[in-house]
Structure formats: C-alpha cells, structure tokens
N, CA, C, O and the ligand as a Tripos MOL2 file, in Angstrom:
@<TRIPOS>MOLECULE
protein
  217   215    55     0     0
PROTEIN
NO_CHARGES

@<TRIPOS>ATOM
      1 N         121.0250   85.4050  243.8870 N.3       1 MET1
      2 CA        120.0280   85.9440  242.9890 C.3       1 MET1
      3 C         118.6500   85.5340  243.4970 C.2       1 MET1
      4 O         118.4040   84.3590  243.7690 O.2       1 MET1
      5 N         117.7570   86.5100  243.6200 N.am      2 LYS2
      6 CA        116.4260   86.2240  244.1430 C.3       2 LYS2
      7 C         115.3310   86.4260  243.1030 C.2       2 LYS2
      8 O         114.2970   85.7580  243.1390 O.2       2 LYS2
      9 N         115.5700   87.3620  242.1680 N.am      3 PHE3
     10 CA        114.5240   87.6780  241.1990 C.3       3 PHE3
     11 C         115.0720   87.6760  239.7710 C.2       3 PHE3
     12 O         116.2470   87.9540  239.5320 O.2       3 PHE3
     13 N         114.2020   87.3600  238.8550 N.am      4 CYS4
     14 CA        114.5620   87.2860  237.4410 C.3       4 CYS4
     15 C         114.8360   88.6940  236.8910 C.2       4 CYS4
     16 O         114.0620   89.6210  237.1290 O.2       4 CYS4
     17 N         115.9320   88.8390  236.1620 N.am      5 SER5
     18 CA        116.2530   90.1410  235.5770 C.3       5 SER5
     19 C         115.4220   90.4310  234.3320 C.2       5 SER5
     20 O         115.4390   91.5550  233.8300 O.2       5 SER5
     21 N         114.6980   89.4370  233.8290 N.am      6 GLU6
     22 CA        113.8570   89.6360  232.6390 C.3       6 GLU6
     23 C         112.4280   90.0310  233.0080 C.2       6 GLU6
     24 O         111.8550   90.9390  232.4050 O.2       6 GLU6
     25 N         111.8480   89.3390  234.0110 N.am      7 CYS7
     26 CA        110.4350   89.5790  234.3080 C.3       7 CYS7
     27 C         110.1740   89.9460  235.7730 C.2       7 CYS7
     28 O         109.0640   90.3640  236.1030 O.2       7 CYS7
     29 N         111.1640   89.8020  236.6560 N.am      8 GLY8
     30 CA        110.9900   90.1950  238.0460 C.3       8 GLY8
     31 C         110.3970   89.1330  238.9480 C.2       8 GLY8
     32 O         110.2330   89.3690  240.1450 O.2       8 GLY8
     33 N         110.0740   87.9750  238.4100 N.am      9 ALA9
     34 CA        109.5050   86.8890  239.2140 C.3       9 ALA9
     35 C         110.6170   86.2400  240.0490 C.2       9 ALA9
     36 O         111.7950   86.3770  239.7190 O.2       9 ALA9
     37 N         110.2490   85.5340  241.1280 N.am     10 PRO10
     38 CA        111.2720   84.8470  241.9310 C.3      10 PRO10
     39 C         111.9840   83.7620  241.1140 C.2      10 PRO10
     40 O         111.3910   83.1530  240.2230 O.2      10 PRO10
     41 N         113.2520   83.5340  241.4280 N.am     11 VAL11
     42 CA        114.0010   82.4570  240.7810 C.3      11 VAL11
     43 C         114.2330   81.3450  241.7950 C.2      11 VAL11
     44 O         114.2080   81.5720  243.0040 O.2      11 VAL11
     45 N         114.4580   80.1380  241.2800 N.am     12 GLU12
     46 CA        114.7740   79.0070  242.1590 C.3      12 GLU12
     47 C         116.0420   78.3370  241.6390 C.2      12 GLU12
     48 O         116.3540   78.3860  240.4490 O.2      12 GLU12
     49 N         116.7670   77.7060  242.5740 N.am     13 LEU13
     50 CA        117.9900   77.0160  242.2080 C.3      13 LEU13
     51 C         117.6490   75.5650  241.9140 C.2      13 LEU13
     52 O         117.3050   74.8110  242.8250 O.2      13 LEU13
     53 N         117.7420   75.1690  240.6580 N.am     14 ARG14
     54 CA        117.4450   73.7910  240.2540 C.3      14 ARG14
     55 C         118.2800   73.4360  239.0320 C.2      14 ARG14
     56 O         118.8390   74.3020  238.3600 O.2      14 ARG14
     57 N         118.3460   72.1460  238.7680 N.am     15 VAL15
     58 CA        119.0970   71.6620  237.6100 C.3      15 VAL15
     59 C         118.1750   71.6920  236.3970 C.2      15 VAL15
     60 O         117.2020   70.9390  236.3440 O.2      15 VAL15
     61 N         118.4650   72.5490  235.4230 N.am     16 PRO16
     62 CA        117.6010   72.6000  234.2350 C.3      16 PRO16
     63 C         117.7340   71.3250  233.4030 C.2      16 PRO16
     64 O         118.7340   70.6120  233.4870 O.2      16 PRO16
     65 N         116.7200   71.0580  232.6100 N.am     17 GLU17
     66 CA        116.7270   69.8850  231.7420 C.3      17 GLU17
     67 C         117.8940   69.9900  230.7580 C.2      17 GLU17
     68 O         118.0790   71.0240  230.1160 O.2      17 GLU17
     69 N         118.6670   68.9300  230.6460 N.am     18 GLY18
     70 CA        119.8070   68.9190  229.7440 C.3      18 GLY18
     71 C         121.0800   69.4490  230.3560 C.2      18 GLY18
     72 O         122.1090   69.5190  229.6840 O.2      18 GLY18
     73 N         121.0280   69.8280  231.6310 N.am     19 ASP19
     74 CA        122.2030   70.3560  232.3270 C.3      19 ASP19
     75 C         122.5440   69.3990  233.4680 C.2      19 ASP19
     76 O         121.7660   68.4990  233.7840 O.2      19 ASP19
     77 N         123.7090   69.5980  234.0800 N.am     20 ASP20
     78 CA        124.0880   68.7320  235.1960 C.3      20 ASP20
     79 C         124.4550   69.5200  236.4460 C.2      20 ASP20
     80 O         124.9660   68.9570  237.4150 O.2      20 ASP20
     81 N         124.1960   70.8190  236.4230 N.am     21 ARG21
     82 CA        124.5100   71.6510  237.5880 C.3      21 ARG21
     83 C         123.3020   72.5110  237.9480 C.2      21 ARG21
     84 O         122.5120   72.8830  237.0800 O.2      21 ARG21
     85 N         123.1660   72.8230  239.2350 N.am     22 PRO22
     86 CA        122.0670   73.7090  239.6270 C.3      22 PRO22
     87 C         122.2830   75.1300  239.0950 C.2      22 PRO22
     88 O         123.3780   75.6860  239.1850 O.2      22 PRO22
     89 N         121.2310   75.6900  238.5510 N.am     23 ARG23
     90 CA        121.2640   77.0610  238.0080 C.3      23 ARG23
     91 C         120.0630   77.8120  238.5500 C.2      23 ARG23
     92 O         119.0300   77.2270  238.8740 O.2      23 ARG23
     93 N         120.2300   79.1400  238.6420 N.am     24 TYR24
     94 CA        119.0930   79.9720  239.0130 C.3      24 TYR24
     95 C         118.1680   80.0690  237.8090 C.2      24 TYR24
     96 O         118.5480   80.5840  236.7570 O.2      24 TYR24
     97 N         116.9560   79.5700  237.9760 N.am     25 THR25
     98 CA        115.9870   79.5050  236.8890 C.3      25 THR25
     99 C         114.7220   80.2440  237.3000 C.2      25 THR25
    100 O         114.2410   80.0860  238.4230 O.2      25 THR25
    101 N         114.1890   81.0420  236.4020 N.am     26 CYS26
    102 CA        112.9840   81.8120  236.6800 C.3      26 CYS26
    103 C         111.7800   80.8750  236.8000 C.2      26 CYS26
    104 O         111.6290   79.9360  236.0180 O.2      26 CYS26
    105 N         110.9330   81.1450  237.7860 N.am     27 THR27
    106 CA        109.7500   80.3130  237.9900 C.3      27 THR27
    107 C         108.6220   80.6700  237.0190 C.2      27 THR27
    108 O         107.6670   79.9060  236.8760 O.2      27 THR27
    109 N         108.7230   81.8220  236.3520 N.am     28 GLN28
    110 CA        107.6660   82.2510  235.4340 C.3      28 GLN28
    111 C         108.0600   82.0830  233.9670 C.2      28 GLN28
    112 O         107.3130   81.4890  233.1900 O.2      28 GLN28
    113 N         109.2300   82.6010  233.5850 N.am     29 CYS29
    114 CA        109.5870   82.5780  232.1600 C.3      29 CYS29
    115 C         110.6510   81.5240  231.8480 C.2      29 CYS29
    116 O         111.0440   81.3790  230.6900 O.2      29 CYS29
    117 N         111.1220   80.7880  232.8520 N.am     30 ASP30
    118 CA        112.0700   79.6770  232.6740 C.3      30 ASP30
    119 C         113.4190   80.0890  232.0910 C.2      30 ASP30
    120 O         114.1520   79.2490  231.5690 O.2      30 ASP30
    121 N         113.7470   81.3730  232.1780 N.am     31 ILE31
    122 CA        115.0800   81.8050  231.7380 C.3      31 ILE31
    123 C         116.1010   81.3210  232.7510 C.2      31 ILE31
    124 O         115.8780   81.4050  233.9590 O.2      31 ILE31
    125 N         117.2230   80.8140  232.2560 N.am     32 ILE32
    126 CA        118.3010   80.3420  233.1120 C.3      32 ILE32
    127 C         119.3200   81.4620  233.2560 C.2      32 ILE32
    128 O         119.8100   82.0050  232.2650 O.2      32 ILE32
    129 N         119.6350   81.8040  234.5140 N.am     33 HIS33
    130 CA        120.5960   82.8770  234.7690 C.3      33 HIS33
    131 C         121.9310   82.2490  235.1280 C.2      33 HIS33
    132 O         122.1140   81.7570  236.2420 O.2      33 HIS33
    133 N         122.8550   82.2670  234.1920 N.am     34 TYR34
    134 CA        124.1830   81.7150  234.4330 C.3      34 TYR34
    135 C         125.0030   82.7280  235.2090 C.2      34 TYR34
    136 O         124.9640   83.9270  234.9290 O.2      34 TYR34
    137 N         125.7530   82.2250  236.2000 N.am     35 GLN35
    138 CA        126.5610   83.1150  237.0290 C.3      35 GLN35
    139 C         127.9750   83.1940  236.4870 C.2      35 GLN35
    140 O         128.4970   82.2430  235.9050 O.2      35 GLN35
    141 N         128.5740   84.3400  236.6920 N.am     36 ASN36
    142 CA        129.9630   84.5840  236.3610 C.3      36 ASN36
    143 C         130.2850   84.2590  234.9000 C.2      36 ASN36
    144 O         131.2250   83.5110  234.6310 O.2      36 ASN36
    145 N         129.5320   84.8020  233.9700 N.am     37 PRO37
    146 CA        129.8950   84.5570  232.5680 C.3      37 PRO37
    147 C         131.2110   85.2580  232.2410 C.2      37 PRO37
    148 O         131.4280   86.3990  232.6500 O.2      37 PRO37
    149 N         132.0540   84.6030  231.5350 N.am     38 ARG38
    150 CA        133.3500   85.1740  231.1800 C.3      38 ARG38
    151 C         133.3200   85.6090  229.7190 C.2      38 ARG38
    152 O         132.9830   84.8370  228.8220 O.2      38 ARG38
    153 N         133.6770   86.8470  229.5160 N.am     39 VAL39
    154 CA        133.7040   87.3960  228.1700 C.3      39 VAL39
    155 C         135.0820   87.1350  227.5740 C.2      39 VAL39
    156 O         136.1040   87.4080  228.2040 O.2      39 VAL39
    157 N         135.1000   86.6140  226.3740 N.am     40 VAL40
    158 CA        136.3610   86.3480  225.6840 C.3      40 VAL40
    159 C         136.4030   87.2310  224.4490 C.2      40 VAL40
    160 O         135.4840   87.2290  223.6300 O.2      40 VAL40
    161 N         137.4870   87.9830  224.3310 N.am     41 VAL41
    162 CA        137.6350   88.8960  223.2070 C.3      41 VAL41
    163 C         138.9780   88.6110  222.5480 C.2      41 VAL41
    164 O         139.9780   88.3830  223.2280 O.2      41 VAL41
    165 N         138.9920   88.6240  221.2550 N.am     42 GLY42
    166 CA        140.2320   88.4110  220.5250 C.3      42 GLY42
    167 C         140.4320   89.4930  219.4900 C.2      42 GLY42
    168 O         139.4890   90.1710  219.0800 O.2      42 GLY42
    169 N         141.6690   89.6410  219.0780 N.am     43 CYS43
    170 CA        142.0070   90.6410  218.0730 C.3      43 CYS43
    171 C         143.0510   90.0230  217.1530 C.2      43 CYS43
    172 O         143.9940   89.3880  217.6270 O.2      43 CYS43
    173 N         142.8970   90.1970  215.8660 N.am     44 LEU44
    174 CA        143.8140   89.5950  214.9060 C.3      44 LEU44
    175 C         144.1920   90.6310  213.8470 C.2      44 LEU44
    176 O         143.7060   90.5760  212.7170 O.2      44 LEU44
    177 N         145.0670   91.5810  214.2190 N.am     45 PRO45
    178 CA        145.4840   92.5870  213.2290 C.3      45 PRO45
    179 C         146.4830   91.9820  212.2340 C.2      45 PRO45
    180 O         147.3570   91.1940  212.5970 O.2      45 PRO45
    181 N         146.3250   92.3710  211.0000 N.am     46 THR46
    182 CA        147.2380   91.8900  209.9560 C.3      46 THR46
    183 C         147.7880   93.0890  209.1830 C.2      46 THR46
    184 O         147.0840   94.0670  208.9320 O.2      46 THR46
    185 N         149.0520   92.9840  208.8190 N.am     47 ILE47
    186 CA        149.6920   93.9710  207.9390 C.3      47 ILE47
    187 C         150.4260   93.1690  206.8680 C.2      47 ILE47
    188 O         151.4320   92.5170  207.1480 O.2      47 ILE47
    189 N         149.9230   93.2220  205.6660 N.am     48 GLY48
    190 CA        150.5310   92.4240  204.6000 C.3      48 GLY48
    191 C         150.4000   90.9490  204.9250 C.2      48 GLY48
    192 O         149.2950   90.4380  205.1070 O.2      48 GLY48
    193 N         151.5480   90.2610  204.9990 N.am     49 ASP49
    194 CA        151.5160   88.8380  205.3260 C.3      49 ASP49
    195 C         151.8670   88.5840  206.7830 C.2      49 ASP49
    196 O         152.0820   87.4340  207.1660 O.2      49 ASP49
    197 N         151.9310   89.6280  207.6110 N.am     50 GLN50
    198 CA        152.2400   89.4730  209.0260 C.3      50 GLN50
    199 C         150.9570   89.4730  209.8510 C.2      50 GLN50
    200 O         150.0180   90.2130  209.5590 O.2      50 GLN50
    201 N         150.9300   88.6330  210.8840 N.am     51 VAL51
    202 CA        149.7670   88.5180  211.7590 C.3      51 VAL51
    203 C         150.2130   88.7150  213.1930 C.2      51 VAL51
    204 O         151.2140   88.1400  213.6210 O.2      51 VAL51
    205 N         149.4780   89.5220  213.9370 N.am     52 LEU52
    206 CA        149.7670   89.7360  215.3510 C.3      52 LEU52
    207 C         148.6270   89.1420  216.1700 C.2      52 LEU52
    208 O         147.4820   89.5810  216.0550 O.2      52 LEU52
    209 N         148.9320   88.1540  216.9900 N.am     53 LEU53
    210 CA        147.9340   87.5640  217.8730 C.3      53 LEU53
    211 C         147.9990   88.2610  219.2160 C.2      53 LEU53
    212 O         149.0570   88.3000  219.8460 O.2      53 LEU53
    213 N         146.8850   88.8110  219.6610 N.am     54 CYS54
    214 CA        146.8790   89.4630  220.9790 C.3      54 CYS54
    215 C         145.5340   89.2950  221.6270 C.2      54 CYS54
    216 O         145.3220   89.7710  222.7430 O.2      54 CYS54
    217 ZN        111.5910   85.5680  234.3840 Zn       55 ZN55
@<TRIPOS>BOND
     1     1     2 1
     2     2     3 1
     3     3     4 2
     4     3     5 am
     5     5     6 1
     6     6     7 1
     7     7     8 2
     8     7     9 am
     9     9    10 1
    10    10    11 1
    11    11    12 2
    12    11    13 am
    13    13    14 1
    14    14    15 1
    15    15    16 2
    16    15    17 am
    17    17    18 1
    18    18    19 1
    19    19    20 2
    20    19    21 am
    21    21    22 1
    22    22    23 1
    23    23    24 2
    24    23    25 am
    25    25    26 1
    26    26    27 1
    27    27    28 2
    28    27    29 am
    29    29    30 1
    30    30    31 1
    31    31    32 2
    32    31    33 am
    33    33    34 1
    34    34    35 1
    35    35    36 2
    36    35    37 am
    37    37    38 1
    38    38    39 1
    39    39    40 2
    40    39    41 am
    41    41    42 1
    42    42    43 1
    43    43    44 2
    44    43    45 am
    45    45    46 1
    46    46    47 1
    47    47    48 2
    48    47    49 am
    49    49    50 1
    50    50    51 1
    51    51    52 2
    52    51    53 am
    53    53    54 1
    54    54    55 1
    55    55    56 2
    56    55    57 am
    57    57    58 1
    58    58    59 1
    59    59    60 2
    60    59    61 am
    61    61    62 1
    62    62    63 1
    63    63    64 2
    64    63    65 am
    65    65    66 1
    66    66    67 1
    67    67    68 2
    68    67    69 am
    69    69    70 1
    70    70    71 1
    71    71    72 2
    72    71    73 am
    73    73    74 1
    74    74    75 1
    75    75    76 2
    76    75    77 am
    77    77    78 1
    78    78    79 1
    79    79    80 2
    80    79    81 am
    81    81    82 1
    82    82    83 1
    83    83    84 2
    84    83    85 am
    85    85    86 1
    86    86    87 1
    87    87    88 2
    88    87    89 am
    89    89    90 1
    90    90    91 1
    91    91    92 2
    92    91    93 am
    93    93    94 1
    94    94    95 1
    95    95    96 2
    96    95    97 am
    97    97    98 1
    98    98    99 1
    99    99   100 2
   100    99   101 am
   101   101   102 1
   102   102   103 1
   103   103   104 2
   104   103   105 am
   105   105   106 1
   106   106   107 1
   107   107   108 2
   108   107   109 am
   109   109   110 1
   110   110   111 1
   111   111   112 2
   112   111   113 am
   113   113   114 1
   114   114   115 1
   115   115   116 2
   116   115   117 am
   117   117   118 1
   118   118   119 1
   119   119   120 2
   120   119   121 am
   121   121   122 1
   122   122   123 1
   123   123   124 2
   124   123   125 am
   125   125   126 1
   126   126   127 1
   127   127   128 2
   128   127   129 am
   129   129   130 1
   130   130   131 1
   131   131   132 2
   132   131   133 am
   133   133   134 1
   134   134   135 1
   135   135   136 2
   136   135   137 am
   137   137   138 1
   138   138   139 1
   139   139   140 2
   140   139   141 am
   141   141   142 1
   142   142   143 1
   143   143   144 2
   144   143   145 am
   145   145   146 1
   146   146   147 1
   147   147   148 2
   148   147   149 am
   149   149   150 1
   150   150   151 1
   151   151   152 2
   152   151   153 am
   153   153   154 1
   154   154   155 1
   155   155   156 2
   156   155   157 am
   157   157   158 1
   158   158   159 1
   159   159   160 2
   160   159   161 am
   161   161   162 1
   162   162   163 1
   163   163   164 2
   164   163   165 am
   165   165   166 1
   166   166   167 1
   167   167   168 2
   168   167   169 am
   169   169   170 1
   170   170   171 1
   171   171   172 2
   172   171   173 am
   173   173   174 1
   174   174   175 1
   175   175   176 2
   176   175   177 am
   177   177   178 1
   178   178   179 1
   179   179   180 2
   180   179   181 am
   181   181   182 1
   182   182   183 1
   183   183   184 2
   184   183   185 am
   185   185   186 1
   186   186   187 1
   187   187   188 2
   188   187   189 am
   189   189   190 1
   190   190   191 1
   191   191   192 2
   192   191   193 am
   193   193   194 1
   194   194   195 1
   195   195   196 2
   196   195   197 am
   197   197   198 1
   198   198   199 1
   199   199   200 2
   200   199   201 am
   201   201   202 1
   202   202   203 1
   203   203   204 2
   204   203   205 am
   205   205   206 1
   206   206   207 1
   207   207   208 2
   208   207   209 am
   209   209   210 1
   210   210   211 1
   211   211   212 2
   212   211   213 am
   213   213   214 1
   214   214   215 1
   215   215   216 2
@<TRIPOS>SUBSTRUCTURE
     1 MET1         2 RESIDUE 1 A MET
     2 LYS2         6 RESIDUE 1 A LYS
     3 PHE3        10 RESIDUE 1 A PHE
     4 CYS4        14 RESIDUE 1 A CYS
     5 SER5        18 RESIDUE 1 A SER
     6 GLU6        22 RESIDUE 1 A GLU
     7 CYS7        26 RESIDUE 1 A CYS
     8 GLY8        30 RESIDUE 1 A GLY
     9 ALA9        34 RESIDUE 1 A ALA
    10 PRO10       38 RESIDUE 1 A PRO
    11 VAL11       42 RESIDUE 1 A VAL
    12 GLU12       46 RESIDUE 1 A GLU
    13 LEU13       50 RESIDUE 1 A LEU
    14 ARG14       54 RESIDUE 1 A ARG
    15 VAL15       58 RESIDUE 1 A VAL
    16 PRO16       62 RESIDUE 1 A PRO
    17 GLU17       66 RESIDUE 1 A GLU
    18 GLY18       70 RESIDUE 1 A GLY
    19 ASP19       74 RESIDUE 1 A ASP
    20 ASP20       78 RESIDUE 1 A ASP
    21 ARG21       82 RESIDUE 1 A ARG
    22 PRO22       86 RESIDUE 1 A PRO
    23 ARG23       90 RESIDUE 1 A ARG
    24 TYR24       94 RESIDUE 1 A TYR
    25 THR25       98 RESIDUE 1 A THR
    26 CYS26      102 RESIDUE 1 A CYS
    27 THR27      106 RESIDUE 1 A THR
    28 GLN28      110 RESIDUE 1 A GLN
    29 CYS29      114 RESIDUE 1 A CYS
    30 ASP30      118 RESIDUE 1 A ASP
    31 ILE31      122 RESIDUE 1 A ILE
    32 ILE32      126 RESIDUE 1 A ILE
    33 HIS33      130 RESIDUE 1 A HIS
    34 TYR34      134 RESIDUE 1 A TYR
    35 GLN35      138 RESIDUE 1 A GLN
    36 ASN36      142 RESIDUE 1 A ASN
    37 PRO37      146 RESIDUE 1 A PRO
    38 ARG38      150 RESIDUE 1 A ARG
    39 VAL39      154 RESIDUE 1 A VAL
    40 VAL40      158 RESIDUE 1 A VAL
    41 VAL41      162 RESIDUE 1 A VAL
    42 GLY42      166 RESIDUE 1 A GLY
    43 CYS43      170 RESIDUE 1 A CYS
    44 LEU44      174 RESIDUE 1 A LEU
    45 PRO45      178 RESIDUE 1 A PRO
    46 THR46      182 RESIDUE 1 A THR
    47 ILE47      186 RESIDUE 1 A ILE
    48 GLY48      190 RESIDUE 1 A GLY
    49 ASP49      194 RESIDUE 1 A ASP
    50 GLN50      198 RESIDUE 1 A GLN
    51 VAL51      202 RESIDUE 1 A VAL
    52 LEU52      206 RESIDUE 1 A LEU
    53 LEU53      210 RESIDUE 1 A LEU
    54 CYS54      214 RESIDUE 1 A CYS
    55 ZN55       217 GROUP 0 **** ****
C-alpha cells in the first residue's frame, strides 16, 4: 500500500500508538489501514423451539 484510500496522501509503515505491530498509517489523516480484514458472518434461524447454527 502506497497511498491512503481516504485522502490520497502517502502512507508509512509504523507501529501506531497502542498497537504492537507495524501498520500502514496515513501521513496526513492518521488513518490506520489494516490488511487482510476477515469478515465474519453468522446466521441463527429459528423455527419454534428449534435453532439451526450455520
Ligand atoms: Zn489519509
């Protein structure tokens, strides 16, 4: 990642305050761009007193 997706300014790889790993951080707006975010989705259909976990 070279540029911020919010403002277009260059990003730098540094450890943000309160974190322990290097993250791509915008040099202008200080937004932290986390890589490889994983989306978790759940579904809990119920019929009467039966529950299906999927
Ligand atoms: Zn930015």
